[in-house]
C-alpha positions in Angstrom: 142.2 150.5 26.0 141.7 153.1 29.3 142.7 156.7 28.7 145.0 158.1 29.8 143.7 161.9 31.9 146.1 164.9 31.8 148.2 165.4 35.0 150.5 168.0 36.5 151.9 168.1 39.7 153.9 170.7 42.2 155.8 170.1 45.3 157.5 171.8 48.4 160.1 169.6 50.6 157.4 167.8 52.4 154.9 166.9 49.4 154.3 166.7 46.0 150.7 167.5 45.4 149.2 166.0 41.7 146.1 167.4 39.7 144.4 164.4 38.1 142.0 166.4 35.6 139.0 164.2 35.1 135.6 166.4 34.8 132.8 165.0 36.4 134.6 162.2 38.4 131.8 160.1 40.6 133.7 159.5 44.1 131.5 156.1 44.7 133.6 154.9 41.4 137.1 156.2 41.4 140.2 154.8 43.3 143.4 156.1 44.5 145.7 153.2 45.3 149.4 154.4 46.6 152.5 152.2 47.6 155.6 153.7 48.3 156.6 153.9 44.9 153.3 154.4 43.1 150.5 155.8 42.3 147.5 154.1 40.4 144.4 156.3 39.7 141.3 154.6 38.0 137.7 155.6 37.1 135.7 153.8 34.8 138.1 153.8 31.5 140.2 156.2 32.8 143.5 155.4 34.2 146.7 157.1 35.4 149.9 155.1 36.6 152.7 157.2 37.8 155.3 154.2 38.5 158.0 154.0 40.1 158.1 157.5 41.5 161.2 159.8 42.0 161.4 159.0 45.7 159.3 156.8 48.1 155.9 158.4 49.6 154.3 157.5 52.8 150.8 156.3 51.7 149.2 156.7 55.1 150.1 160.4 55.6 148.9 161.0 51.7 145.3 162.1 51.4 143.1 163.0 48.2 140.3 165.0 46.8 137.7 164.3 43.9 136.2 167.9 43.1 134.0 168.4 39.9 137.3 169.3 37.6 139.9 167.5 38.8 141.4 164.8 41.2 143.9 166.5 43.5 146.3 163.9 45.2 148.9 165.0 48.1 151.5 162.9 48.6 153.1 163.2 51.7 157.3 162.2 51.2 159.2 160.0 53.2 162.4 162.1 52.9 162.2 166.0 52.7 163.5 167.8 49.1 163.2 168.2 46.1 162.2 165.7 43.4 163.6 166.7 39.4 160.5 165.2 37.8 157.6 163.2 39.1 158.3 159.4 37.6 162.2 158.0 38.0 163.5 155.0 37.0 164.7 152.7 40.0 165.3 153.8 43.5 169.2 154.1 42.8 168.4 156.5 39.6 166.1 158.8 41.8 167.2 162.4 41.8 166.4 163.6 45.6 168.1 166.6 45.7 167.4 169.3 48.9 165.3 172.2 48.5 166.2 174.9 46.3 168.9 173.1 44.8 166.7 171.6 42.3 167.3 173.0 38.5 164.1 173.1 36.8 161.8 172.7 39.8 158.0 173.7 40.5 159.5 176.3 43.1 158.6 179.9 42.6 161.4 182.6 41.8 162.3 185.4 43.9 159.7 188.0 43.9 160.5 191.7 44.0 159.6 193.6 47.1 156.4 194.9 46.7 155.4 198.8 46.1 153.5 200.3 48.1 151.4 202.6 46.5 149.6 204.5 49.1 152.6 205.9 50.7 153.9 206.7 47.3 150.7 208.2 46.2 150.6 210.3 49.6 154.2 211.3 49.3 153.7 213.0 46.2 150.5 215.0 47.8 152.7 215.9 50.5 155.5 217.2 47.9 152.9 219.3 46.3 152.7 222.7 48.4 148.9 224.0 48.1 148.8 227.5 46.9 147.9 230.3 48.9 145.6 232.8 47.6 148.0 235.4 46.6 150.4 232.6 45.0 147.5 231.6 42.1 146.5 233.9 40.5 143.3 232.1 39.3 141.9 231.8 43.1 139.8 234.1 44.0 138.6 234.7 47.6 134.9 235.3 47.5 134.7 235.8 50.8 137.0 238.9 50.8 135.7 239.6 47.5 131.9 240.4 48.9 133.7 242.2 51.6 135.6 244.3 49.9 132.5 245.0 47.5 130.1 245.5 50.6 132.1 248.0 52.2 133.0 250.0 49.6 129.0 250.7 48.5 126.3 253.2 49.6 123.2 252.0 51.5 121.1 251.6 48.9 123.4 249.0 47.0 124.1 247.3 50.0 120.2 246.5 50.5 120.3 245.6 46.6 122.6 243.7 47.4 121.1 241.8 49.9 117.4 241.5 48.4 118.6 240.3 44.8 121.0 237.5 46.5 118.4 236.3 48.8 115.5 236.3 46.7 117.0 234.5 43.9 118.6 231.8 45.5 121.9 233.1 44.9 121.7 233.5 41.5 121.6 237.3 41.1 123.6 239.8 42.3 122.9 243.6 41.7 123.7 246.9 43.3 121.4 248.9 41.3 118.6 249.5 44.2 116.3 251.2 41.5 115.7 248.0 39.6 115.8 245.2 42.5 113.2 247.7 44.6 110.5 247.3 41.8 109.6 244.0 43.2 110.7 240.2 43.4 114.5 239.4 41.8 113.8 235.8 39.6 116.0 233.0 39.8 118.3 233.0 37.0 120.5 229.4 37.1 123.6 229.4 34.7 123.1 227.7 31.0 122.1 224.2 31.2 121.4 223.9 34.7 118.1 223.9 36.7 116.4 225.5 39.5 114.9 223.2 42.5 113.3 224.4 45.5 114.0 222.6 48.0 112.3 221.8 51.7 
C-alpha cells in the first residue's frame, strides 16, 4: 500500500508550483512523471497522483527540484489564467478563470502602502524646536557661567580657580587662594566614579 505525501500549491497566471513534502527524498529514486493532464510522483512507498489536473500543462516547459525537505514541481500552464482547484473533473468541467477573477484563489491580497517610519521620525524631530539657553530653565551655559565667575573675582581667586581646576583634573573648583596655595589639589571624582590617569 502506498502512502500519499502531503502537498500544497500556489499559482500565477502562467505557472502552478506544487510542494510535495517528502523529507529526505533521494534524487536517484524519486521520479516525477508529467503529462498534459496529470502529475505522478513516486519515491519508494510514497506516491502522489494528481489526475486530471484542472487545466492542461506543458510537460516540456515544466520542471522540478528535489530538496532536503520537499520536492518542488513547477508546472507551465498551456493557457494563462487561474485554476479554482488543482485537480478538476473532465476537461469540459475545468474552471479556468482569467487572472484575479478566481474566487478563493491563492493570489495575494492587495497590501497597504508601506509606511516610511524614517521620514515620520524625521518630521517629528524637525517639528520639535530646540530650546535656546534662555528658554530652557534647566540649561546652564557653562562657558558663560565660568566667564562671569572668572571676570567678577580678584587675582588671587583667579589663580585659585586655575590651579584647583588644573591639578584636580576638572573635579574641583575653588576660589580660596589661601587653601589652594598650601599644596597640590587632590582629585575628587563624583560618588560612584573612579579617577583614572590617561597617557
